[in-house]
Structure formats: C-alpha cells, structure tokens
MARRO-966926 format. One line per 10 residues: their letters; for each residue x, y, z of N, C-alpha, C, O. Coordinates in Angstrom, 2 decimals. Layout:
BEGIN
a	X/Y/Z/X/Y/Z/X/Y/Z/X/Y/Z  ... .
REM end
This chain:
BEGIN
pgdfviehsp	93.77/37.55/69.54/93.61/35.83/68.53/93.97/35.84/67.76/93.41/36.61/66.98  95.39/34.95/67.13/95.59/34.85/65.87/96.99/35.44/66.17/97.52/35.44/65.06  97.99/36.00/67.18/99.36/36.75/67.56/100.14/35.42/67.38/99.71/34.40/67.91  101.30/35.42/66.65/102.23/34.50/66.96/103.18/35.01/68.27/103.74/36.10/68.11  103.39/34.36/69.44/104.07/34.63/70.68/105.34/33.59/70.60/105.15/32.38/70.52  106.37/34.05/70.62/107.59/33.17/71.26/108.12/33.16/72.13/107.85/34.21/72.72  109.13/32.30/72.96/109.26/32.69/74.52/109.45/33.95/75.03/110.17/34.73/74.41  108.80/34.35/76.30/109.69/35.34/76.83/109.33/36.27/76.33/109.73/37.32/76.85  108.49/36.38/75.20/107.89/38.11/74.47/106.93/38.26/75.19/106.25/37.39/75.74  106.80/39.78/75.20/105.88/40.11/76.25/104.79/40.43/75.74/104.88/41.07/74.69 .
ilriyydeei	103.49/40.14/76.23/101.71/40.15/75.41/101.21/41.18/76.24/100.40/41.95/75.72  101.48/41.32/77.23/100.78/42.60/78.00/101.84/43.90/78.58/103.07/43.92/78.65  100.88/44.87/78.93/101.80/45.84/79.52/100.75/46.27/80.17/99.62/46.46/79.74  101.44/46.50/81.94/100.56/47.43/82.84/101.01/48.31/83.27/102.22/48.37/83.44  100.19/49.30/83.59/100.80/50.68/84.01/100.07/50.72/85.26/98.90/50.36/85.21  100.64/51.17/86.62/100.43/50.81/87.87/101.40/51.56/88.66/102.58/51.26/88.48  101.12/52.47/89.50/101.99/53.22/90.62/103.10/52.20/91.41/104.27/52.53/91.63  102.59/51.07/91.75/102.87/50.31/92.81/103.47/48.61/92.38/103.26/48.11/91.27  103.98/48.12/93.16/104.96/47.31/92.46/103.72/45.70/92.30/103.22/45.15/93.27  103.55/45.37/91.16/102.50/44.02/91.10/103.02/42.25/91.61/103.87/41.45/91.21 .
seacndklrl	102.21/42.26/92.41/102.62/40.93/93.11/102.78/40.20/92.17/102.55/40.42/90.98  103.26/39.10/92.79/103.49/37.33/91.71/101.88/36.96/91.83/101.32/36.78/90.75  101.28/36.86/92.73/99.77/36.30/93.03/98.91/37.40/91.42/98.34/36.86/90.48  99.08/38.67/91.58/98.60/39.11/90.54/98.89/38.74/89.15/98.08/38.58/88.23  99.99/38.64/89.14/101.03/38.03/88.09/100.37/36.72/87.28/100.09/36.72/86.08  100.17/35.56/88.25/99.31/34.41/88.52/97.95/34.42/87.61/97.69/33.77/86.60  97.12/35.41/88.36/96.14/35.56/87.69/95.71/36.24/86.66/94.60/36.11/86.14  96.58/36.98/86.31/96.79/37.91/84.95/96.93/36.56/83.41/96.34/36.48/82.34  98.08/35.65/84.11/98.44/34.51/83.64/97.07/33.90/82.93/96.76/33.96/81.74  96.47/33.39/83.87/94.84/32.75/83.79/93.98/33.25/82.54/93.19/32.62/81.83 .
cislgrkrtp	94.36/34.54/82.49/93.15/35.51/81.50/93.86/34.94/80.11/93.05/35.04/79.18  94.85/34.49/79.79/95.80/34.40/78.79/95.44/32.70/78.09/95.59/31.69/78.78  95.05/32.64/76.90/95.19/31.27/76.41/96.27/30.57/74.88/96.17/31.07/73.76  97.05/29.60/75.13/98.29/29.83/74.04/97.60/28.61/73.72/96.81/27.92/74.37  98.04/28.52/72.64/97.52/27.42/71.62/98.71/26.67/70.54/99.29/27.56/69.92  99.05/25.76/70.30/99.56/25.40/69.09/99.44/25.83/67.56/100.40/26.01/66.82  98.29/25.93/67.27/97.61/26.45/66.19/96.72/27.32/66.18/96.08/27.33/67.23  96.26/28.44/65.08/94.83/29.01/65.08/93.68/28.18/64.94/93.77/26.96/64.83  92.95/28.60/64.93/91.55/27.84/65.02/90.58/28.93/64.60/90.66/30.02/65.18  89.70/28.75/63.69/88.67/29.63/63.12/87.61/29.81/63.75/86.63/30.31/63.19 .
fsdiefaimq	87.56/29.35/65.37/86.71/29.34/66.24/86.81/30.34/67.02/85.75/30.77/67.46  88.13/31.06/67.47/87.75/32.25/68.33/88.87/33.30/67.51/89.43/34.24/68.07  89.07/32.93/66.03/90.33/33.80/65.74/89.68/34.13/63.83/90.18/33.56/62.86  88.59/35.07/63.72/87.95/35.42/62.26/89.01/35.65/61.39/88.61/35.36/60.26  90.17/36.03/61.34/90.82/36.36/60.66/91.21/35.41/60.11/91.01/35.33/58.89  92.06/34.16/60.94/92.62/32.83/60.21/91.49/32.08/59.68/91.82/31.06/59.07  90.07/32.34/59.76/89.18/31.61/58.89/89.16/32.34/57.27/89.16/31.72/56.20  89.14/33.90/57.48/89.25/34.53/56.40/90.54/34.08/55.85/90.60/33.68/54.68  91.30/34.11/56.40/92.88/33.64/55.33/92.67/32.20/54.72/93.05/31.95/53.58  92.18/31.46/55.36/92.47/30.03/54.52/91.39/29.95/53.67/91.39/28.88/53.06 .
llqialrals	90.37/30.74/53.36/90.07/31.00/51.78/90.70/31.97/51.25/90.78/31.74/50.04  91.12/32.80/51.48/92.08/33.71/50.84/93.23/32.97/50.38/93.53/33.09/49.20  93.80/32.37/50.99/94.89/31.61/50.60/94.84/30.51/49.13/95.61/30.20/48.21  93.24/30.14/49.64/93.31/29.52/47.95/92.57/30.04/46.79/92.53/29.54/45.67  91.96/31.17/47.23/92.20/32.61/45.86/93.03/33.11/45.40/93.02/33.63/44.29  94.28/33.06/46.47/95.65/33.25/45.83/96.44/32.94/44.98/97.06/33.52/44.08  96.31/31.42/45.57/97.10/30.34/44.74/96.21/30.07/43.25/96.71/29.31/42.42  95.35/30.50/43.06/94.34/30.17/42.14/94.64/31.09/41.07/94.61/30.85/39.86  95.05/32.63/41.89/95.16/34.13/41.20/97.04/33.78/40.35/97.59/34.25/39.35  97.32/33.06/41.08/99.09/32.90/40.67/99.16/32.57/39.19/98.25/32.00/38.58 .
pgindsltai	100.34/32.98/38.64/100.26/33.27/37.28/100.57/31.63/36.93/100.25/31.20/35.82  101.16/30.79/37.85/101.51/29.24/37.21/100.10/28.46/37.04/99.83/27.69/36.12  99.33/28.78/38.01/97.90/27.99/38.09/96.67/28.86/37.16/95.94/28.42/36.27  96.75/30.17/37.68/95.79/31.21/36.68/94.48/30.62/36.42/94.02/30.32/35.32  93.77/30.45/37.95/92.13/29.82/37.83/91.34/30.55/38.27/90.76/30.26/39.32  91.07/31.74/37.58/89.94/32.54/37.98/88.41/32.49/38.65/87.71/33.26/39.30  88.30/31.15/38.11/86.95/30.83/38.23/87.08/30.19/39.89/86.38/30.71/40.76  87.94/29.14/40.21/88.21/29.28/41.66/88.26/30.54/42.27/87.26/31.01/42.81  89.22/31.07/42.24/89.07/32.21/42.84/87.70/32.90/43.01/87.46/33.31/44.14  86.78/33.08/42.05/85.82/34.09/42.07/84.53/32.98/43.50/83.67/33.35/44.30 .
acidwlsasl	84.99/31.92/43.21/84.27/31.21/44.38/84.39/31.42/45.42/83.47/31.46/46.24  85.98/31.67/45.70/86.28/31.60/47.10/85.84/33.36/47.43/85.54/33.67/48.58  85.85/34.08/46.65/85.43/35.48/46.92/83.71/35.50/47.48/83.07/36.00/48.41  83.43/34.58/46.24/81.75/34.62/46.85/81.86/34.34/48.46/81.56/35.15/49.34  82.21/33.40/48.61/82.06/32.76/49.99/82.81/33.64/50.82/82.29/33.30/51.88  83.55/34.43/51.11/84.32/35.11/51.60/82.63/36.61/51.71/81.87/36.98/52.61  82.76/36.87/50.61/81.43/38.21/50.87/80.61/37.53/51.57/80.73/37.96/52.71  79.80/36.68/51.55/79.14/35.85/52.28/79.24/36.04/53.80/78.32/36.19/54.60  80.58/36.00/54.02/80.82/36.13/55.49/80.59/37.63/55.83/79.89/37.96/56.79  81.05/38.29/55.22/81.17/39.79/55.13/79.60/40.49/55.17/79.30/41.42/55.92 .
grmanknfpp	78.73/39.89/54.28/77.72/40.09/54.30/77.04/39.74/55.71/76.19/40.57/56.02  77.17/38.89/56.46/76.78/38.47/57.85/77.16/39.30/58.42/76.24/39.93/58.94  78.46/39.79/58.71/79.06/40.68/59.63/78.97/42.06/59.58/79.33/42.80/60.50  78.28/42.56/58.07/77.82/43.42/57.96/76.85/44.43/58.78/76.70/45.60/58.43  76.24/43.90/59.85/75.20/44.68/60.82/75.46/43.73/62.06/74.57/43.25/62.76  77.07/43.50/62.26/77.22/43.03/63.58/78.18/43.84/64.44/79.24/44.27/63.98  77.84/44.02/65.52/78.55/45.09/66.51/79.45/44.05/67.37/79.13/43.21/68.21  80.90/44.50/66.73/82.13/43.57/66.95/82.18/44.43/69.00/81.65/45.44/69.48  83.06/43.37/69.58/83.37/43.58/71.09/84.68/45.21/70.64/85.39/45.51/69.68  84.37/45.80/71.93/85.05/46.82/72.01/86.78/46.42/72.30/87.35/45.44/72.78 .
eyledsngvv	87.28/47.90/71.68/88.77/48.07/71.65/88.96/47.80/73.47/89.32/46.91/74.24  88.60/48.83/73.50/88.51/49.35/75.13/87.36/49.24/75.93/86.19/49.57/75.69  88.27/48.34/77.63/86.97/47.96/78.38/87.35/48.70/79.52/88.46/49.06/79.90  86.08/48.91/80.07/85.67/50.12/81.31/85.63/49.19/82.40/85.21/48.05/82.21  86.05/49.58/83.55/85.76/49.52/85.23/83.88/50.10/84.99/83.29/50.68/84.08  83.41/49.50/86.48/82.04/50.43/86.97/81.71/51.71/86.43/80.82/52.10/85.67  82.84/52.36/87.16/82.72/53.58/87.15/83.04/54.38/85.83/83.04/55.61/85.90  83.34/53.67/84.47/83.56/54.01/83.16/85.25/54.59/82.76/85.57/55.36/81.85  85.90/54.09/83.50/87.44/54.52/83.50/88.14/53.48/82.38/88.36/52.28/82.60  88.36/53.97/81.52/89.32/52.82/80.82/90.56/51.57/81.98/91.34/51.83/82.90 .
rvkkrgfcft	90.30/50.67/81.51/91.19/49.84/82.66/92.15/48.91/81.46/93.34/48.78/81.75  91.63/48.25/80.07/92.04/47.79/79.57/92.22/47.91/77.98/91.22/48.42/77.48  93.08/47.61/77.16/93.07/48.19/75.66/93.65/47.09/75.13/94.83/46.75/75.20  92.29/46.32/74.33/92.69/44.79/73.80/93.30/45.30/71.94/93.19/46.35/71.30  93.87/44.08/71.66/93.76/44.02/70.27/92.55/43.63/69.77/92.11/42.52/70.06  91.73/44.64/68.82/90.45/44.32/68.42/90.49/43.42/67.20/91.63/43.13/66.84  89.57/42.97/66.54/89.41/42.45/65.08/87.79/42.66/64.76/86.89/41.97/65.25  87.61/43.75/63.84/86.20/44.50/63.73/86.25/44.31/61.90/86.98/43.82/61.04  84.78/45.19/62.05/84.72/44.73/60.29/85.56/45.59/58.84/85.69/45.39/57.63  85.86/46.32/59.56/87.04/46.76/58.60/88.63/46.08/58.77/89.54/45.93/57.95 .
davdtmfhpl	88.55/45.89/59.62/89.76/44.73/59.61/89.48/43.29/58.45/90.27/42.74/57.68  87.90/43.01/58.77/87.60/41.89/58.03/87.60/42.16/56.54/87.87/41.25/55.76  87.34/43.31/56.15/87.49/43.79/54.51/88.88/44.10/54.52/89.52/43.55/53.63  89.55/44.88/55.34/91.02/44.93/54.72/91.91/43.74/54.44/92.73/43.56/53.54  91.37/42.66/55.91/92.12/41.16/55.09/91.89/40.63/53.87/92.68/40.02/53.15  90.37/40.98/53.63/89.92/40.39/52.11/90.53/40.75/50.93/91.24/40.07/50.20  90.11/42.16/50.80/90.70/42.89/49.93/92.01/43.32/49.89/92.62/42.52/49.18  92.56/43.96/50.19/93.89/43.90/50.05/94.75/42.95/49.24/95.27/43.16/48.15  94.80/42.09/49.85/96.08/40.76/48.91/95.46/40.59/47.73/96.04/40.29/46.68  93.95/40.84/47.88/93.13/40.39/45.95/93.15/41.42/45.08/93.16/41.36/43.86 .
rqnvttnemv	93.15/42.42/45.80/93.55/43.46/45.16/94.74/43.90/44.18/94.86/44.43/43.07  95.70/43.31/45.39/97.30/43.50/44.81/97.62/42.01/43.66/98.58/41.98/42.90  96.85/41.19/43.76/96.78/40.02/42.84/96.15/39.93/41.94/96.21/38.84/41.37  95.32/40.91/41.41/94.48/40.91/40.28/94.66/41.96/39.47/93.79/42.64/38.93  95.92/42.07/39.39/96.26/43.76/38.19/96.19/43.43/37.01/96.29/44.29/36.14  95.97/41.88/36.67/95.87/41.80/35.16/94.59/41.02/34.87/94.27/40.78/33.71  93.92/40.68/35.80/92.59/39.79/35.81/91.49/40.61/36.03/90.90/40.98/37.05  91.30/40.90/34.38/90.14/41.67/34.53/88.62/41.13/34.88/87.70/41.92/35.09  88.46/39.67/34.90/87.18/38.91/35.28/87.17/39.17/36.86/86.11/39.44/37.42  88.00/39.11/37.36/88.36/38.79/38.92/88.17/40.10/39.45/87.41/40.31/40.40 .
mihlletisr	88.94/41.11/38.78/88.47/42.69/39.31/87.28/43.37/38.88/86.90/44.37/39.48  86.57/42.84/37.75/84.81/43.53/37.68/84.48/42.54/38.97/83.92/43.21/39.84  84.64/41.26/39.33/83.83/40.48/40.55/84.71/40.91/41.77/84.42/40.17/42.71  85.39/41.54/42.01/85.50/42.22/43.10/85.07/43.49/43.56/85.35/43.84/44.71  84.20/44.48/42.53/83.65/45.72/42.29/82.04/45.14/42.49/81.31/45.55/43.39  81.76/44.41/41.76/80.19/43.23/41.83/80.20/42.94/43.59/79.40/43.40/44.40  81.35/42.04/43.86/81.14/41.78/45.62/80.93/42.76/46.66/80.41/42.49/47.74  81.41/44.09/46.26/81.58/45.37/47.15/80.15/45.73/47.04/79.41/45.93/48.00  79.75/45.82/45.49/78.28/46.54/45.45/77.28/45.05/46.41/76.33/45.27/47.16  77.64/44.13/46.20/76.57/43.28/46.92/76.84/43.40/48.42/75.84/43.14/49.08 .
ilqvsrksqy	77.74/43.67/49.04/77.67/43.56/50.53/77.19/45.00/50.85/76.38/45.13/51.78  77.70/46.33/50.01/77.01/47.41/50.74/75.68/47.63/50.34/75.19/48.70/50.70  74.86/46.69/49.53/73.23/46.93/49.52/72.73/46.00/50.89/71.53/45.83/51.10  73.87/45.38/51.88/72.90/45.06/52.64/73.34/45.54/54.24/72.67/45.43/55.26  74.81/46.13/54.05/75.13/47.33/55.26/74.48/48.44/55.44/74.11/49.42/54.80  74.42/47.80/57.05/73.30/49.41/57.64/74.06/50.18/58.39/73.48/51.08/59.00  75.82/50.04/58.59/76.62/50.91/58.90/77.35/51.55/58.61/78.34/51.11/58.02  77.19/53.06/58.91/78.12/53.72/57.97/79.50/53.54/57.83/80.07/53.33/56.76  80.05/53.63/58.97/81.75/53.06/59.13/82.20/51.89/57.91/83.14/51.77/57.12  80.81/51.03/58.29/81.57/49.61/57.40/81.32/49.70/55.69/81.83/49.20/54.68 .
sdalfnhael	80.38/50.51/55.96/80.16/51.02/54.20/81.59/52.22/53.64/82.10/52.31/52.52  81.88/52.94/54.81/82.57/53.52/54.23/84.08/52.81/54.05/84.90/53.18/53.21  84.28/51.71/55.03/85.34/50.60/54.49/85.35/50.23/53.24/86.37/50.15/52.56  84.39/50.02/52.92/83.82/49.01/51.70/84.29/49.62/50.47/85.22/49.13/49.82  83.56/50.89/50.07/83.83/51.95/49.23/85.17/52.41/48.94/85.45/52.80/47.81  86.17/52.38/50.03/87.14/53.20/50.40/88.13/51.79/49.24/89.07/52.18/48.55  87.81/50.63/49.23/88.22/49.69/48.81/87.84/49.21/47.30/88.51/48.40/46.67  86.59/49.89/46.79/86.21/50.20/45.74/87.13/51.32/44.66/87.42/51.39/43.46  87.33/52.02/45.79/88.25/53.15/44.98/89.42/52.97/44.73/89.94/53.43/43.71  90.14/52.15/45.72/91.29/51.33/45.45/91.30/50.25/44.06/92.35/50.16/43.43 .
iiksskehfr	90.39/49.63/43.72/90.49/48.70/43.01/90.43/49.41/41.61/91.04/49.07/40.59  89.30/50.79/41.81/89.77/51.54/40.09/90.47/52.42/39.84/90.38/53.05/38.78  91.39/52.68/40.83/92.85/53.15/40.66/93.72/52.50/40.72/94.78/53.11/40.54  93.87/50.83/41.01/94.48/50.02/40.94/94.41/49.89/39.11/95.38/50.00/38.36  93.06/49.66/38.71/92.91/49.25/37.29/93.16/50.25/36.23/93.33/49.67/35.16  93.25/51.54/36.14/93.56/52.73/35.73/95.17/52.07/35.39/95.53/51.62/34.30  95.84/52.15/36.43/97.40/51.74/36.18/97.43/50.75/35.79/98.57/50.30/35.88  96.52/49.85/35.23/97.02/48.48/34.55/96.93/47.98/33.26/97.64/47.33/32.49  95.26/48.77/33.26/94.50/48.30/32.31/94.65/49.32/30.69/93.93/50.31/30.55  95.30/49.05/30.00/95.34/50.02/29.18/94.54/49.57/28.24/94.54/50.32/27.27 .
nssdaeeiak	93.72/48.42/28.10/92.55/48.30/26.97/91.29/49.15/27.45/90.63/49.07/28.48  91.18/50.03/26.29/90.11/50.60/26.76/88.84/49.64/26.99/88.08/49.82/27.94  88.66/48.60/26.06/87.22/47.79/26.53/87.48/46.93/28.12/86.52/46.28/28.54  88.63/46.94/28.85/88.54/46.11/29.91/88.55/47.71/31.00/88.19/47.73/32.18  88.83/48.39/30.55/88.91/49.99/31.70/87.72/50.29/31.50/87.20/50.40/32.61  86.70/50.56/30.40/85.83/50.53/30.30/84.17/49.39/31.50/83.18/49.72/32.14  84.74/48.31/31.19/83.95/47.17/32.27/84.12/47.47/33.59/83.17/47.57/34.37  85.72/47.68/34.01/85.53/47.89/34.77/84.88/49.18/35.86/84.38/49.11/36.99  85.20/50.54/34.79/84.72/51.54/34.98/83.53/51.48/35.51/83.35/52.06/36.58  82.72/50.96/35.03/80.80/50.64/34.91/80.39/49.99/35.86/79.23/50.24/36.21 .
rfekcqaiyk	81.36/48.69/36.80/81.03/48.16/37.57/81.26/49.52/39.43/80.63/49.74/40.47  82.39/49.95/38.83/82.69/51.19/39.86/81.36/51.81/40.01/80.62/51.69/40.99  81.06/52.69/38.66/79.92/53.66/38.99/78.86/52.73/39.82/78.44/53.05/40.93  78.47/51.54/39.13/77.16/50.84/40.16/77.82/50.72/41.42/77.10/51.45/42.11  78.53/50.36/42.02/78.84/50.41/43.39/78.79/51.70/43.89/78.43/51.80/45.06  79.09/52.85/43.22/79.42/54.18/43.87/78.17/55.11/44.10/78.09/56.12/44.80  76.83/54.25/42.99/75.68/54.89/43.31/75.26/54.15/44.31/74.60/54.77/45.15  75.50/52.61/44.56/74.74/52.04/45.53/75.37/52.59/47.10/74.63/52.74/48.07  76.68/52.82/47.12/76.88/53.77/48.38/76.41/55.13/48.05/76.29/55.66/49.15  76.13/55.86/47.27/75.73/56.85/47.84/74.29/57.04/48.04/73.81/58.06/48.54 .
ntktglvg	73.49/55.81/47.53/71.84/55.68/47.83/71.93/55.31/49.20/71.19/55.85/50.02  72.95/54.28/49.60/72.62/53.64/51.18/72.93/54.17/52.23/72.57/53.77/53.34  73.76/55.30/51.98/74.48/56.22/52.73/73.74/57.07/53.61/74.09/57.42/54.74  72.62/57.40/52.95/71.45/58.24/53.91/70.42/57.51/54.75/69.75/58.11/55.59  70.31/56.21/54.52/69.90/55.56/55.79/70.54/54.71/56.55/70.00/53.78/57.13  71.84/55.00/56.60/72.66/54.25/57.25/72.77/54.73/58.58/72.81/55.95/58.68  72.86/53.81/59.98/73.13/54.17/61.20/74.99/54.37/61.27/75.86/53.85/60.57  75.12/55.36/62.48/77.17/55.77/62.85/77.15/54.38/63.55/78.17/53.93/64.07 .
REM end
C-alpha cells in the first residue's frame, strides 16, 4: 500500500522454471488493488504523513508555529504508542510446508518510527522547544513499548537527535536542556530493556 505506479511498470516478479500461463497471470492480477489516491484505512504510512505534513509546515521558517508542530507530534506519538506492542504482518509468506512463497513490501513499527522522526529531526535543527519535545515523546513511547526491537528503533532516533543538537545548538543553556531530556530517555531505555520481549 502507498506505492505509486505508472502504466506498464512492474509490480511483482515471479521466479518459476516453466512458462506462466495467462490464466495464472489473470489470477495474480486479481490479488492487486489499484486506486487513484492513498487512503489511511489500508496505508498506515499515509495516515502518518498527513499529520507530519502539518507539523513540517508549522516548522517552516515562514510560519514558525512550534505549538502546532508539538500538537501534531503528540497525536503521532499516541499512534506510535498504540502500535508499540502490536505484531505486524510478516514480510515473507510461507506455504503449508514452510517454504517461502511470497516476499512483500511490508510496513512495521520501525518504518513508522522512521517515517515520523527522520523528517521532524531534519526540520527542528534551530528549534530547541520542538527538539526537547521530540526527546520527551520518545521517552513516553519507550515507557509503553514491550518489544526490544521497537525500543531499539526509538532510542536510535534519540541518539540521532542528540547528535544533531550538538551540531546546531551552541548556546550552553539550550544544549544542557536537550542533554537532560536525552539522559532521561536513555535511563528509561536502559531500565525497560530488561523486561522486554524479542
């Protein structure tokens, strides 16, 4: 879901020793749904991107509306919090004998985290308030996550944020406030790792 395709572009690849019949092609075509626009019902990434667009516009230099960006981040974090203990569909599908038959484009918690935090981090390099809020947001989600790989994905973004802050915030007061939020985030991460499942 969410891929943009143009006419005649390949959307699947089949590995098979024999020639594939047109009847088989017809069956495969029935497994594919095309639409004119993305929808939030079948496309989680699109739902995230809608709120993210508002947040990024609010962070643009011409608007500079930190509070709107923070409100969007809060709603996005609520969604990630709900996903933090969910199992996502597997990327590989097996037949009844355990043989992998299909590899599909998946979307998992790590993808959702990356979709949200990469653009936000890249656009808050001069905004101390929102950068602090991003670290506080990661701390909140870490507190409800019960899966080790999910927590790892979240803390990875905390590390990227603190690295970015060291490059862009020269004011000692700003840097100190951001460092405090990172240390809290790091402590929560370490404390919760002991009780997490793989």
